[in-house]
VOGU-3710 file (C-alpha; in Angstrom, 3 decimals, decimal comma):
1> mglvgvlagl> 25,018/8,070/-22,510  22,322/5,580/-21,876  22,783/5,604/-18,124  22,787/9,412/-18,180  19,438/9,245/-19,999  17,992/6,932/-17,373  19,043/9,255/-14,611  17,766/12,290/-16,532  14,345/10,712/-17,057  14,216/9,739/-13,436
11> gvliayayrg> 15,155/13,222/-12,423  12,352/14,718/-14,524  9,870/12,317/-13,010  10,885/12,970/-9,381  11,352/16,723/-9,667  8,048/17,507/-11,289  5,997/14,812/-9,425  7,114/16,502/-6,227  5,727/19,824/-7,594  2,334/18,123/-8,115
21> wsvlllapla> 2,487/17,477/-11,811  0,461/14,499/-13,011  2,371/11,276/-13,387  0,179/10,499/-16,367  2,165/13,156/-18,248  5,538/12,812/-16,463  5,937/9,055/-16,800  5,824/8,902/-20,655  7,879/12,089/-20,921  10,555/10,565/-18,629
31> avvaasfsre> 10,465/7,377/-20,688  11,020/9,349/-23,909  13,970/11,189/-22,316  15,524/7,938/-21,220  15,064/6,386/-24,717  16,358/9,414/-26,573  19,725/9,312/-24,824  20,092/5,731/-25,840  19,032/6,592/-29,413  16,266/4,076/-29,160
41> pllahwtetf> 13,044/4,274/-31,267  10,875/6,689/-29,250  7,453/5,966/-30,694  8,008/2,195/-30,478  8,976/2,430/-26,836  6,021/4,622/-26,030  3,252/2,658/-27,795  4,720/-0,822/-27,332  7,088/-1,008/-24,324  5,470/1,717/-22,170
51> mgsasgflar> 1,831/1,062/-23,011  2,310/-2,706/-23,203  3,596/-2,838/-19,620  1,111/-0,268/-18,299  -1,799/-2,170/-19,785  -0,477/-5,406/-18,465  -0,476/-3,928/-14,926  -4,020/-2,735/-15,325  -5,199/-6,061/-16,706  -3,732/-7,868/-13,671
61> ffplfllgal> -4,582/-5,417/-10,901  -7,265/-2,949/-11,814  -10,074/-5,201/-10,359  -8,274/-4,945/-6,953  -8,090/-1,138/-7,217  -11,752/-0,955/-8,196  -13,132/-3,298/-5,584  -10,802/-1,998/-2,810  -11,853/1,650/-3,399  -15,486/0,712/-3,654
71> fgklmedsgs> -15,332/-1,361/-0,552  -13,660/1,508/1,356  -16,160/4,103/0,291  -19,148/1,850/1,162  -17,617/1,179/4,626  -17,154/4,930/5,160  -20,616/6,072/4,098  -22,355/3,284/5,940  -20,700/4,509/9,143  -18,948/1,190/9,664
81> vtaiarfmmr> -15,347/2,570/9,823  -16,581/5,223/12,293  -18,281/2,547/14,410  -15,148/0,346/14,521  -12,895/3,246/15,359  -15,171/4,527/18,119  -15,519/1,053/19,561  -11,755/0,597/19,899  -11,272/4,046/21,346  -14,061/3,747/23,844
91> rlgperamla> -12,916/0,343/25,043  -9,354/1,394/25,523  -10,036/4,968/26,594  -7,839/8,033/26,856  -5,401/6,290/29,234  -4,392/3,957/26,345  -4,950/6,536/23,540  -1,964/5,501/21,568  -2,826/1,859/21,501  -6,508/2,621/20,628
101> vvlagalvty> -5,572/4,608/17,543  -3,029/1,999/16,367  -5,374/-0,958/16,773  -8,321/0,875/15,245  -6,238/1,665/12,159  -4,915/-1,907/11,969  -8,357/-3,448/12,156  -9,937/-1,430/9,406  -6,990/-1,599/7,018  -6,367/-5,340/7,507
111> ggvslfvaff> -10,069/-5,743/6,745  -9,601/-4,085/3,337  -10,536/-0,393/3,967  -8,613/2,026/1,820  -5,833/3,993/3,509  -7,237/7,440/2,843  -10,620/6,522/4,087  -9,034/5,389/7,326  -7,003/8,642/7,554  -10,047/10,887/7,304
121> vlapmaqelf> -12,079/8,858/9,826  -9,314/8,213/12,355  -7,754/11,683/12,535  -10,742/13,513/14,165  -11,234/10,680/16,703  -7,580/10,488/17,489  -7,636/14,259/18,071  -10,392/13,971/20,650  -8,590/11,027/22,360  -5,215/12,661/22,400
131> raanvprrlm> -6,611/15,935/23,730  -8,390/14,104/26,533  -5,226/12,248/27,395  -3,112/15,325/26,927  -0,886/13,486/24,495  0,892/15,858/22,028  -0,901/16,254/18,681  2,428/15,843/16,874  2,395/12,149/17,724  -0,996/11,529/16,003
141> paaivlgtst> 0,422/10,976/12,469  2,947/8,376/13,695  0,282/6,481/15,578  -1,975/6,419/12,484  0,918/5,365/10,270  1,817/2,463/12,608  -1,709/1,186/12,588  -2,528/1,663/8,888  0,651/1,719/6,802  3,125/-0,854/8,260
151> ftmsalpgtp> 2,370/-4,366/9,258  -1,210/-4,517/7,939  0,033/-3,331/4,498  3,069/-5,549/4,045  3,541/-8,239/6,666  0,381/-9,634/8,136  -0,591/-12,823/6,275  -3,665/-12,429/4,099  -3,798/-8,668/4,007  -5,796/-7,595/0,942
161> siqnaipmpf> -3,478/-4,656/0,188  -2,367/-4,161/-3,415  1,194/-4,416/-2,309  0,614/-7,915/-0,990  -1,114/-8,896/-4,253  1,550/-7,638/-6,661  4,161/-10,441/-6,125  1,578/-13,252/-6,490  1,605/-13,515/-10,351  5,381/-13,265/-10,400
171> fgttpfaapg> 6,111/-15,923/-7,745  2,939/-18,138/-7,919  2,134/-17,329/-4,289  -1,013/-16,543/-2,227  -1,848/-13,648/0,103  -0,811/-15,873/2,966  2,725/-16,385/1,761  5,228/-17,168/4,498  2,685/-16,735/7,279  5,016/-17,415/10,205
181> lgilaslvml> 7,571/-14,861/9,017  4,790/-12,375/8,250  3,436/-12,709/11,772  6,989/-12,305/13,157  7,587/-9,131/11,077  4,173/-7,791/12,251  5,042/-8,238/15,867  8,413/-6,569/15,334  6,856/-3,580/13,583  4,066/-3,267/16,140
191> gfglwwlgra> 6,241/-3,839/19,185  8,945/-1,477/18,094  6,393/1,151/17,016  4,500/1,075/20,314  7,784/1,180/22,243  8,895/4,254/20,456  5,533/6,039/20,733  5,378/5,217/24,450  8,890/6,526/24,899  8,013/9,738/23,040
201> tmaakrnged> 4,824/10,218/25,139  6,744/9,824/28,407  9,439/12,269/27,241  6,719/14,804/26,287  5,169/14,521/29,762  8,514/15,022/31,495  9,041/18,111/29,426  5,565/19,489/30,319  4,434/19,296/26,686  0,643/19,393/26,291
211> fgggtpaaad> -1,666/18,595/23,428  -0,534/21,718/21,482  -1,981/23,695/18,650  -2,465/23,134/14,956  -5,460/23,172/12,703  -6,484/19,990/10,807  -7,237/20,570/7,117  -10,909/20,040/6,220  -11,743/17,113/3,961  -13,174/19,361/1,244
221> hlatdetlrq> -10,029/21,494/1,240  -7,753/18,417/0,835  -10,099/17,044/-1,897  -9,660/20,196/-3,985  -5,860/20,603/-3,480  -4,642/19,359/-6,884  -0,944/19,328/-5,911  -1,655/17,133/-2,926  -3,991/14,978/-4,927  -1,421/14,219/-7,569
231> ravtarefdp> 1,125/13,268/-4,966  -1,405/11,071/-3,124  -2,688/9,016/-6,022  0,710/7,491/-6,764  1,182/6,595/-3,103  -1,971/4,794/-2,370  -4,998/3,241/-4,102  -7,723/5,821/-3,431  -8,252/9,231/-4,981  -8,778/11,670/-2,102
241> aeivhgkeid> -10,905/13,945/-4,270  -13,691/11,383/-3,899  -13,754/11,521/-0,088  -16,288/14,363/-0,148  -18,645/12,633/-2,560  -21,392/10,476/-1,238  -23,068/10,881/2,126  -22,085/9,334/5,374  -24,922/8,343/7,766  -25,124/10,303/11,013
251> tpppitlaal> -25,778/7,183/13,214  -23,157/4,471/12,809  -24,278/0,839/13,023  -23,672/-1,499/15,946  -20,074/-2,789/16,145  -21,140/-6,368/15,261  -22,714/-5,320/12,023  -19,910/-2,873/11,238  -17,207/-5,529/11,620  -19,020/-8,228/9,652
261> pliaviavnl> -17,760/-7,079/6,230  -14,178/-7,061/7,535  -14,624/-10,583/8,776  -15,927/-11,612/5,336  -12,737/-10,267/3,646  -10,483/-12,276/5,926  -12,572/-15,463/5,932  -13,262/-15,579/2,153  -9,629/-14,743/1,314  -8,396/-17,597/3,541
271> amslfilpal> -10,942/-20,046/2,163  -10,270/-19,161/-1,428  -6,494/-19,269/-1,052  -6,124/-22,452/0,913  -9,184/-24,562/0,111  -11,583/-23,615/-2,658  -9,235/-22,559/-5,565  -6,824/-25,488/-5,087  -9,733/-27,918/-5,243  -11,054/-26,588/-8,565
281> dtrylaeprf> -10,284/-28,015/-11,944  -8,581/-25,051/-13,673  -6,950/-26,816/-16,587  -8,959/-24,548/-18,935  -6,600/-21,773/-17,971  -3,974/-23,313/-20,281  -6,089/-22,590/-23,332  -4,889/-19,790/-25,569  -8,058/-17,779/-25,085  -7,180/-17,426/-21,333
291> ggvsladvgg> -3,610/-16,553/-22,015  -2,116/-20,055/-21,381  -1,688/-19,318/-17,665  -1,917/-21,525/-14,618  -3,726/-21,234/-11,261  -0,481/-20,166/-9,709  -0,432/-17,137/-12,021  -3,870/-15,868/-11,123  -5,108/-17,636/-7,974  -3,791/-15,145/-5,458
301> vwavitalac> -5,401/-12,280/-7,238  -8,626/-14,218/-7,714  -8,755/-14,904/-3,911  -8,536/-11,234/-2,993  -10,979/-10,191/-5,755  -13,524/-12,697/-4,483  -12,997/-11,684/-0,834  -13,569/-7,965/-1,630  -16,598/-8,785/-3,791  -18,148/-10,847/-0,966
311> aiatvlaihh> -17,411/-8,025/1,493  -19,124/-5,496/-0,723  -22,099/-7,779/-1,109  -22,164/-8,009/2,744  -22,120/-4,229/3,149  -24,947/-3,819/0,710  -27,001/-6,590/2,309  -26,790/-5,404/5,909  -26,233/-1,618/5,444  -28,314/-0,678/2,375
321> rrlpalrttm> -30,708/1,381/4,520  -27,753/3,236/6,031  -26,591/4,378/2,564  -28,819/7,337/1,764  -27,016/8,168/-1,512  -26,139/4,687/-2,668  -25,470/5,475/-6,307  -23,357/8,483/-5,530  -21,393/6,472/-2,945  -20,736/3,652/-5,471
331> daganaavlp> -19,820/6,027/-8,198  -17,363/7,800/-5,917  -15,828/4,504/-4,902  -15,405/3,406/-8,513  -14,047/6,781/-9,629  -11,630/6,745/-6,733  -9,815/3,785/-8,225  -9,130/5,146/-11,668  -6,482/7,839/-11,217  -4,364/5,814/-8,663
341> amsvaslvgf> -4,475/2,771/-10,942  -3,548/4,764/-14,061  -0,809/6,609/-12,136  0,884/3,489/-10,870  0,476/1,844/-14,294  2,258/4,800/-15,792  5,132/4,378/-13,353  5,277/0,726/-14,351  5,397/1,714/-18,000  8,269/4,004/-17,347
351> gavvaampaf> 10,096/1,240/-15,450  9,599/-1,086/-18,472  11,226/1,458/-20,831  14,147/1,882/-18,520  14,550/-1,922/-18,229  14,638/-2,131/-22,043  17,573/0,287/-22,361  20,975/-1,345/-23,013  22,455/0,589/-20,156  20,085/-1,084/-17,708
361> aavrdavlgi> 22,103/-4,303/-17,956  24,802/-2,707/-15,810  22,179/-1,641/-13,205  20,679/-5,111/-13,219  24,052/-6,734/-12,759  24,948/-4,447/-9,927  21,700/-5,166/-8,058  21,985/-8,884/-8,556  25,623/-8,807/-7,535  24,791/-7,364/-4,068
371> gggplvslav> 26,235/-9,674/-1,434  24,005/-11,708/0,888  22,033/-13,659/-1,675  18,784/-13,050/-3,588  16,874/-11,965/-0,461  19,183/-9,052/0,273  19,362/-7,847/-3,323  15,621/-8,144/-3,702  15,103/-6,071/-0,533  17,481/-3,401/-1,806
381> atnvlaaltg> 15,806/-3,283/-5,209  12,295/-2,826/-3,827  13,459/-0,324/-1,189  15,321/1,886/-3,669  12,608/1,847/-6,343  9,752/2,554/-3,840  11,822/5,492/-2,521  12,500/6,906/-5,928  8,937/6,634/-7,216  7,265/7,508/-3,885
391> sasggltial> 5,049/4,465/-4,434  5,308/1,061/-2,763  3,139/-0,592/-5,448  4,897/1,212/-8,393  8,363/0,444/-7,096  7,553/-3,159/-6,315  6,000/-3,789/-9,746  8,987/-2,153/-11,586  11,407/-4,363/-9,598  9,567/-7,535/-10,258
401> dalgatymer> 8,899/-6,806/-13,912  12,563/-6,304/-14,447  14,026/-8,877/-12,101  11,303/-11,210/-10,862  12,002/-14,019/-13,338  15,747/-13,828/-12,370  14,991/-14,116/-8,727  12,762/-17,092/-9,358  15,545/-18,850/-11,218  18,069/-18,137/-8,475
411> aaaigldpal> 15,579/-19,289/-5,841  14,956/-22,541/-7,696  18,731/-23,106/-8,013  19,241/-22,894/-4,240  15,968/-24,378/-3,106  14,495/-21,125/-1,790  10,739/-21,026/-1,312  9,115/-18,325/-3,524  6,871/-17,486/-0,564  9,937/-16,095/1,137
421> lhrvavigsg> 10,754/-13,937/-1,870  7,120/-12,656/-1,769  7,242/-11,590/1,894  10,667/-9,975/1,545  9,703/-8,077/-1,586  6,447/-6,711/0,069  8,016/-5,669/3,297  10,884/-4,079/1,365  8,487/-2,003/-0,737  6,799/-0,611/2,411
431> tldslphnga> 9,894/0,968/4,065  11,462/3,825/2,114  8,156/4,700/0,378  7,433/6,789/3,470  10,003/9,509/2,614  8,958/13,177/3,065  7,638/13,579/-0,523  5,351/10,599/-0,257  1,732/11,668/-0,978  0,276/9,621/1,840
441> vvtllsvcga> 2,664/11,275/4,373  1,853/14,722/3,165  -1,928/14,032/3,256  -1,811/12,547/6,760  0,136/15,471/8,180  -2,450/17,856/6,665  -5,423/15,768/8,031  -3,777/15,832/11,493  -2,948/19,522/11,452  0,776/18,699/11,815
451> thresyrdiv> 3,959/19,620/10,006  6,971/17,624/8,805  9,124/19,452/11,411  6,842/18,388/14,259  5,909/14,805/13,305  8,061/13,364/10,566  10,809/12,095/12,893  8,271/9,855/14,654  6,865/8,712/11,282  10,397/7,715/10,312
461> mvgivgamia> 10,848/5,621/13,465  7,563/3,724/13,290  7,194/3,589/9,537  10,694/3,134/8,266  13,031/2,094/11,075  10,576/-0,488/12,522  9,942/-1,900/9,027  13,692/-2,129/8,350  14,270/-4,062/11,548  11,393/-6,453/10,659
471> laavialgsv> 12,816/-6,865/7,114  16,243/-7,675/8,526  14,696/-10,220/10,933  12,803/-11,895/8,145  15,825/-12,089/5,887  18,066/-13,417/8,597  15,675/-16,034/9,867  14,366/-17,001/6,368  17,979/-17,526/5,178  18,594/-19,921/8,067
481> vgsf> 15,352/-21,918/8,370  13,560/-21,069/5,153  9,883/-19,975/4,776  7,325/-20,893/7,331
//
């Protein structure tokens, strides 16, 4: 009966989340359903297990949600994201429209700009470029996904994405874990995705297909669509309702000034991870008042927090005159972090209750018993949980909360570098999270004026198949030569 309860709770969560119900309500309800079937104490699991795990997630990662959303909103309203996207698209032009959209998306998201901010800025420009090049509109979502939601989210070393930060406390790693394998995976994703999109473009031209119709949804409409909003906030780290708040300047800054905050993110992240933090005396962290932790437990998160804080300071220093409603912009950025963070924390709380059920032992043993070693079973666990929750960050945290310590023990026993576990876990979480019900997918299709029937096949190829190939390559090479 315990396993039936777990499945029943999961069914409640998936079914009603797809209908747009708030995860803040569904996750504790699903946890109570799972616990009731196992005849476990309901109130104890809600207030202690569920809330303990959810609050632990917020304690670790809410600063990243807050600073990431704030940075994204400042970059949007200062015109910096627009300036960078226009620069890439003008330099490459309509004849290389696909590459321009992909690289523009990659540049802004690797620099720390929130995904939904990138969506709302890139889509109108991509529409102009695709129309000029007579490339079908239906390929726009896949091009944006390839640039914003694949290698810059999970594979490229140093990416400040929340997904890349989550494994760091579990494995004692940094944002630059397994850099060689991360670069390899990035090249595989980018190369396969561009090949597929080029192939699709040529096929469309042979068939006489033009830009086509379709009406993009306005930002204010998407911001007030509560069903879409509830799906979106579990998928990514920015509440789309805050897109319409604040005021974007009409004249974007020069490209050099626009790109400077992105450079600050990358440079400070690298310096903190590899040079500054390792040189500090952090023995005070072992004191009970700081939780008795070590630098390995917090250093990775500290590096990303510092990088985002420095980037925010850079935006304010060089663009303060281009932010006509600074307080409104900053309030919107801060508010945009709250619902996504609480939603993912609620998913993590549900996962903790499920992991505490006696029946979960059979699930854990089945996952750990998958052939191919810990890398394969870790990849399967993160893939499946990201698919079921519709959230890469939620699925990844649930997997590592339940199994992270076991994977570390197994890695130590066979001499496997935890950096390799980090990279496999992050890439694995960013594959099947792009299923049709994913909030980011639904939002992007609306922004581009496309439908699942028109565009989802190409999203699958660049966002799921390409990532799967990269994941397989990392596992195969890492198993032979280790992390590098």
